[in-house]
N, CA, C and O atoms as a GROMACS GRO file, in nm:
protein
  296
    1MET      N    1   1.361  -0.246   0.662
    1MET     CA    2   1.479  -0.194   0.726
    1MET      C    3   1.513  -0.278   0.849
    1MET      O    4   1.630  -0.302   0.879
    2ALA      N    5   1.410  -0.322   0.920
    2ALA     CA    6   1.436  -0.405   1.037
    2ALA      C    7   1.500  -0.537   0.996
    2ALA      O    8   1.588  -0.588   1.066
    3HIS      N    9   1.457  -0.590   0.882
    3HIS     CA   10   1.515  -0.715   0.834
    3HIS      C   11   1.664  -0.696   0.803
    3HIS      O   12   1.746  -0.781   0.837
    4ALA      N   13   1.697  -0.585   0.739
    4ALA     CA   14   1.837  -0.557   0.708
    4ALA      C   15   1.919  -0.544   0.836
    4ALA      O   16   2.032  -0.592   0.842
    5LEU      N   17   1.864  -0.479   0.936
    5LEU     CA   18   1.933  -0.464   1.064
    5LEU      C   19   1.958  -0.600   1.129
    5LEU      O   20   2.067  -0.626   1.179
    6PHE      N   21   1.857  -0.684   1.128
    6PHE     CA   22   1.874  -0.819   1.184
    6PHE      C   23   1.979  -0.898   1.106
    6PHE      O   24   2.058  -0.972   1.166
    7ALA      N   25   1.980  -0.882   0.974
    7ALA     CA   26   2.079  -0.954   0.894
    7ALA      C   27   2.220  -0.908   0.926
    7ALA      O   28   2.312  -0.989   0.934
    8VAL      N   29   2.238  -0.777   0.944
    8VAL     CA   30   2.370  -0.724   0.979
    8VAL      C   31   2.412  -0.776   1.116
    8VAL      O   32   2.527  -0.817   1.134
    9VAL      N   33   2.322  -0.774   1.212
    9VAL     CA   34   2.355  -0.822   1.346
    9VAL      C   35   2.386  -0.971   1.342
    9VAL      O   36   2.482  -1.017   1.403
   10ARG      N   37   2.303  -1.046   1.270
   10ARG     CA   38   2.322  -1.190   1.262
   10ARG      C   39   2.455  -1.225   1.198
   10ARG      O   40   2.527  -1.311   1.248
   11ASP      N   41   2.488  -1.160   1.088
   11ASP     CA   42   2.609  -1.193   1.015
   11ASP      C   43   2.734  -1.127   1.074
   11ASP      O   44   2.844  -1.180   1.060
   12GLY      N   45   2.717  -1.013   1.138
   12GLY     CA   46   2.832  -0.939   1.188
   12GLY      C   47   2.884  -0.985   1.322
   12GLY      O   48   2.999  -0.957   1.356
   13TYR      N   49   2.804  -1.053   1.399
   13TYR     CA   50   2.846  -1.093   1.533
   13TYR      C   51   2.880  -1.241   1.542
   13TYR      O   52   2.865  -1.302   1.648
   14GLY      N   53   2.923  -1.298   1.433
   14GLY     CA   54   2.973  -1.435   1.435
   14GLY      C   55   2.867  -1.541   1.449
   14GLY      O   56   2.898  -1.654   1.488
   15ALA      N   57   2.745  -1.508   1.418
   15ALA     CA   58   2.638  -1.607   1.428
   15ALA      C   59   2.567  -1.622   1.294
   15ALA      O   60   2.444  -1.615   1.289
   16PRO      N   61   2.642  -1.643   1.185
   16PRO     CA   62   2.572  -1.657   1.057
   16PRO      C   63   2.480  -1.778   1.059
   16PRO      O   64   2.519  -1.888   1.099
   17GLY      N   65   2.359  -1.756   1.015
   17GLY     CA   66   2.263  -1.865   1.011
   17GLY      C   67   2.200  -1.894   1.146
   17GLY      O   68   2.142  -2.001   1.166
   18SER      N   69   2.212  -1.800   1.241
   18SER     CA   70   2.152  -1.819   1.373
   18SER      C   71   2.001  -1.836   1.358
   18SER      O   72   1.935  -1.747   1.304
   19PRO      N   73   1.946  -1.948   1.403
   19PRO     CA   74   1.803  -1.972   1.384
   19PRO      C   75   1.715  -1.866   1.451
   19PRO      O   76   1.614  -1.824   1.394
   20ALA      N   77   1.753  -1.823   1.570
   20ALA     CA   78   1.670  -1.725   1.641
   20ALA      C   79   1.665  -1.593   1.566
   20ALA      O   80   1.558  -1.534   1.550
   21LEU      N   81   1.780  -1.546   1.519
   21LEU     CA   82   1.780  -1.418   1.446
   21LEU      C   83   1.718  -1.432   1.309
   21LEU      O   84   1.656  -1.338   1.259
   22THR      N   85   1.733  -1.547   1.246
   22THR     CA   86   1.671  -1.569   1.116
   22THR      C   87   1.519  -1.568   1.128
   22THR      O   88   1.450  -1.509   1.046
   23VAL      N   89   1.468  -1.634   1.231
   23VAL     CA   90   1.322  -1.635   1.254
   23VAL      C   91   1.273  -1.495   1.286
   23VAL      O   92   1.168  -1.453   1.236
   24ALA      N   93   1.346  -1.422   1.369
   24ALA     CA   94   1.306  -1.286   1.404
   24ALA      C   95   1.302  -1.198   1.280
   24ALA      O   96   1.210  -1.117   1.263
   25ALA      N   97   1.401  -1.212   1.193
   25ALA     CA   98   1.403  -1.134   1.070
   25ALA      C   99   1.286  -1.172   0.980
   25ALA      O  100   1.224  -1.085   0.918
   26ASP      N  101   1.255  -1.299   0.971
   26ASP     CA  102   1.144  -1.344   0.887
   26ASP      C  103   1.010  -1.297   0.943
   26ASP      O  104   0.918  -1.268   0.866
   27VAL      N  105   0.998  -1.290   1.073
   27VAL     CA  106   0.876  -1.238   1.135
   27VAL      C  107   0.857  -1.092   1.094
   27VAL      O  108   0.745  -1.047   1.070
   28ARG      N  109   0.967  -1.019   1.087
   28ARG     CA  110   0.960  -0.879   1.044
   28ARG      C  111   0.909  -0.871   0.900
   28ARG      O  112   0.830  -0.782   0.867
   29TYR      N  113   0.954  -0.963   0.815
   29TYR     CA  114   0.903  -0.966   0.678
   29TYR      C  115   0.752  -0.989   0.677
   29TYR      O  116   0.679  -0.923   0.603
   30GLY      N  117   0.706  -1.080   0.758
   30GLY     CA  118   0.563  -1.108   0.765
   30GLY      C  119   0.484  -0.986   0.812
   30GLY      O  120   0.379  -0.954   0.757
   31ALA      N  121   0.536  -0.920   0.913
   31ALA     CA  122   0.469  -0.800   0.964
   31ALA      C  123   0.465  -0.691   0.857
   31ALA      O  124   0.364  -0.623   0.842
   32ALA      N  125   0.573  -0.676   0.784
   32ALA     CA  126   0.576  -0.575   0.677
   32ALA      C  127   0.473  -0.608   0.569
   32ALA      O  128   0.409  -0.518   0.515
   33ALA      N  129   0.457  -0.735   0.538
   33ALA     CA  130   0.358  -0.775   0.438
   33ALA      C  131   0.216  -0.744   0.484
   33ALA      O  132   0.135  -0.694   0.407
   34VAL      N  133   0.188  -0.773   0.610
   34VAL     CA  134   0.055  -0.744   0.665
   34VAL      C  135   0.028  -0.594   0.663
   34VAL      O  136  -0.081  -0.551   0.628
   35LEU      N  137   0.127  -0.514   0.702
   35LEU     CA  138   0.110  -0.370   0.701
   35LEU      C  139   0.093  -0.315   0.560
   35LEU      O  140   0.017  -0.221   0.538
   36ALA      N  141   0.163  -0.373   0.464
   36ALA     CA  142   0.148  -0.330   0.325
   36ALA      C  143   0.006  -0.357   0.275
   36ALA      O  144  -0.052  -0.274   0.205
   37VAL      N  145  -0.049  -0.471   0.310
   37VAL     CA  146  -0.187  -0.503   0.270
   37VAL      C  147  -0.284  -0.404   0.334
   37VAL      O  148  -0.378  -0.358   0.269
   38ALA      N  149  -0.261  -0.370   0.462
   38ALA     CA  150  -0.349  -0.275   0.530
   38ALA      C  151  -0.344  -0.138   0.464
   38ALA      O  152  -0.447  -0.072   0.448
   39VAL      N  153  -0.225  -0.094   0.425
   39VAL     CA  154  -0.212   0.036   0.358
   39VAL      C  155  -0.284   0.034   0.224
   39VAL      O  156  -0.354   0.129   0.190
   40ILE      N  157  -0.268  -0.073   0.148
   40ILE     CA  158  -0.334  -0.083   0.017
   40ILE      C  159  -0.485  -0.082   0.033
   40ILE      O  160  -0.556  -0.019  -0.046
   41GLN      N  161  -0.536  -0.151   0.134
   41GLN     CA  162  -0.681  -0.152   0.158
   41GLN      C  163  -0.732  -0.013   0.194
   41GLN      O  164  -0.839   0.027   0.149
   42ARG      N  165  -0.657   0.060   0.276
   42ARG     CA  166  -0.699   0.196   0.313
   42ARG      C  167  -0.699   0.288   0.191
   42ARG      O  168  -0.792   0.367   0.174
   43ILE      N  169  -0.597   0.278   0.108
   43ILE     CA  170  -0.592   0.362  -0.011
   43ILE      C  171  -0.709   0.330  -0.104
   43ILE      O  172  -0.772   0.421  -0.157
   44THR      N  173  -0.736   0.202  -0.122
   44THR     CA  174  -0.847   0.160  -0.208
   44THR      C  175  -0.980   0.211  -0.154
   44THR      O  176  -1.064   0.257  -0.231
   45ALA      N  177  -1.000   0.203  -0.024
   45ALA     CA  178  -1.125   0.250   0.037
   45ALA      C  179  -1.141   0.401   0.019
   45ALA      O  180  -1.251   0.448  -0.010
   46ARG      N  181  -1.032   0.475   0.035
   46ARG     CA  182  -1.041   0.620   0.017
   46ARG      C  183  -1.068   0.657  -0.129
   46ARG      O  184  -1.142   0.751  -0.157
   47GLN      N  185  -1.007   0.582  -0.222
   47GLN     CA  186  -1.034   0.608  -0.362
   47GLN      C  187  -1.180   0.579  -0.395
   47GLN      O  188  -1.243   0.655  -0.468
   48ALA      N  189  -1.232   0.469  -0.343
   48ALA     CA  190  -1.372   0.433  -0.368
   48ALA      C  191  -1.466   0.539  -0.310
   48ALA      O  192  -1.566   0.574  -0.372
   49ALA      N  193  -1.433   0.589  -0.192
   49ALA     CA  194  -1.515   0.694  -0.131
   49ALA      C  195  -1.512   0.822  -0.214
   49ALA      O  196  -1.613   0.889  -0.229
   50GLY      N  197  -1.395   0.855  -0.267
   50GLY     CA  198  -1.383   0.974  -0.351
   50GLY      C  199  -1.462   0.959  -0.480
   50GLY      O  200  -1.527   1.053  -0.524
   51ILE      N  201  -1.456   0.841  -0.540
   51ILE     CA  202  -1.532   0.816  -0.662
   51ILE      C  203  -1.681   0.824  -0.634
   51ILE      O  204  -1.757   0.882  -0.712
   52ALA      N  205  -1.724   0.765  -0.523
   52ALA     CA  206  -1.866   0.769  -0.487
   52ALA      C  207  -1.911   0.912  -0.460
   52ALA      O  208  -2.020   0.950  -0.501
   53ALA      N  209  -1.829   0.990  -0.393
   53ALA     CA  210  -1.866   1.129  -0.365
   53ALA      C  211  -1.876   1.209  -0.495
   53ALA      O  212  -1.964   1.294  -0.509
   54GLY      N  213  -1.786   1.181  -0.588
   54GLY     CA  214  -1.792   1.249  -0.717
   54GLY      C  215  -1.917   1.212  -0.794
   54GLY      O  216  -1.978   1.298  -0.859
   55ALA      N  217  -1.957   1.086  -0.788
   55ALA     CA  218  -2.078   1.041  -0.858
   55ALA      C  219  -2.201   1.106  -0.797
   55ALA      O  220  -2.293   1.144  -0.870
   56VAL      N  221  -2.204   1.119  -0.666
   56VAL     CA  222  -2.318   1.183  -0.599
   56VAL      C  223  -2.324   1.330  -0.638
   56VAL      O  224  -2.432   1.383  -0.663
   57ALA      N  225  -2.208   1.396  -0.645
   57ALA     CA  226  -2.206   1.537  -0.683
   57ALA      C  227  -2.252   1.555  -0.826
   57ALA      O  228  -2.323   1.652  -0.857
   58ILE      N  229  -2.214   1.464  -0.914
   58ILE     CA  230  -2.257   1.473  -1.054
   58ILE      C  231  -2.408   1.453  -1.064
   58ILE      O  232  -2.475   1.525  -1.138
   59GLN      N  233  -2.462   1.355  -0.991
   59GLN     CA  234  -2.606   1.330  -0.995
   59GLN      C  235  -2.684   1.447  -0.937
   59GLN      O  236  -2.796   1.473  -0.980
   60ALA      N  237  -2.626   1.516  -0.840
   60ALA     CA  238  -2.695   1.630  -0.779
   60ALA      C  239  -2.684   1.754  -0.867
   60ALA      O  240  -2.749   1.855  -0.840
   61GLY      N  241  -2.602   1.748  -0.972
   61GLY     CA  242  -2.589   1.862  -1.060
   61GLY      C  243  -2.484   1.962  -1.013
   61GLY      O  244  -2.471   2.069  -1.072
   62ALA      N  245  -2.410   1.928  -0.909
   62ALA     CA  246  -2.310   2.020  -0.857
   62ALA      C  247  -2.186   2.024  -0.946
   62ALA      O  248  -2.114   2.124  -0.946
   63VAL      N  249  -2.163   1.919  -1.019
   63VAL     CA  250  -2.045   1.910  -1.104
   63VAL      C  251  -2.090   1.862  -1.241
   63VAL      O  252  -2.171   1.770  -1.253
   64ALA      N  253  -2.037   1.925  -1.343
   64ALA     CA  254  -2.071   1.881  -1.478
   64ALA      C  255  -2.000   1.749  -1.506
   64ALA      O  256  -1.882   1.736  -1.472
   65PRO      N  257  -2.066   1.653  -1.567
   65PRO     CA  258  -2.000   1.526  -1.598
   65PRO      C  259  -1.892   1.545  -1.704
   65PRO      O  260  -1.898   1.638  -1.785
   66ALA      N  261  -1.796   1.459  -1.702
   66ALA     CA  262  -1.690   1.463  -1.802
   66ALA      C  263  -1.745   1.422  -1.937
   66ALA      O  264  -1.839   1.342  -1.943
   67PRO      N  265  -1.689   1.475  -2.045
   67PRO     CA  266  -1.737   1.434  -2.178
   67PRO      C  267  -1.717   1.285  -2.200
   67PRO      O  268  -1.625   1.225  -2.145
   68ALA      N  269  -1.804   1.226  -2.282
   68ALA     CA  270  -1.802   1.083  -2.304
   68ALA      C  271  -1.685   1.039  -2.391
   68ALA      O  272  -1.644   0.923  -2.383
   69GLY      N  273  -1.632   1.125  -2.472
   69GLY     CA  274  -1.526   1.086  -2.563
   69GLY      C  275  -1.429   1.200  -2.586
   69GLY      O  276  -1.436   1.303  -2.519
   70PRO      N  277  -1.340   1.180  -2.681
   70PRO     CA  278  -1.244   1.287  -2.710
   70PRO      C  279  -1.314   1.404  -2.777
   70PRO      O  280  -1.421   1.388  -2.836
   71PRO      N  281  -1.254   1.521  -2.769
   71PRO     CA  282  -1.317   1.638  -2.833
   71PRO      C  283  -1.326   1.619  -2.985
   71PRO      O  284  -1.237   1.559  -3.047
   72GLN      N  285  -1.432   1.669  -3.042
   72GLN     CA  286  -1.455   1.658  -3.186
   72GLN      C  287  -1.410   1.787  -3.255
   72GLN      O  288  -1.442   1.897  -3.209
   73LEU      N  289  -1.335   1.773  -3.365
   73LEU     CA  290  -1.294   1.889  -3.442
   73LEU      C  291  -1.408   1.932  -3.531
   73LEU      O  292  -1.474   1.849  -3.592
   74SER      N  293  -1.431   2.063  -3.537
   74SER     CA  294  -1.539   2.109  -3.625
   74SER      C  295  -1.487   2.186  -3.742
   74SER      O  296  -1.566   2.232  -3.826
   0.00000   0.00000   0.00000
């Protein structure tokens, strides 16, 4: 959103292709990319922790393990 705002300001105020505003907008893209990576890493870490906690609970007998395959018709 910040990039779009910079683009509107850059193009709307008679400075199309202004190097300073173009660089500022591109810096915002870089920051957004870094933040996206950080969010993905946090989500992955929480998923791994949840999987590990589930495995510990299964080993402790607190939770029944999921069946190994599809249900069998009898």
